[in-house]
Steps between C-alpha positions, in 0.01 A plus 500: 500500500504881498181524693599238754793714595259733662366218709833509682560874494566676825263777397199269508375490852147383451593162339265292294620609155665340190491130603548364151864422406432380150144588413394839612151450348382368850604821671316711244190275528484509881606872537842436665700628215724815555768617246636850597696673229821533718707216636502396855772657722574168669374149578451289801393491857613827662359429835604144548827339589498268202738197531795460265502115451301311236322262743444775749331719239257220403419426863459872584127491400430265790677700763319591828351851508515712805154586642338774313714455186340376182 
């Protein structure tokens, strides 16, 4: 769980790290493990207007993107 916190850290801009929530062994095997010594300064989606409601948060992944946005 300590490693997975970095998966959601605002400092991580390249993505693709620390996918495992329970078994970090997969991240170490596939080279996606990162465990900096310091704690993240914050978590979340800094550049997105994330919805506050429970259902809206789950459907957020299927929202329409503007052209040129990934």
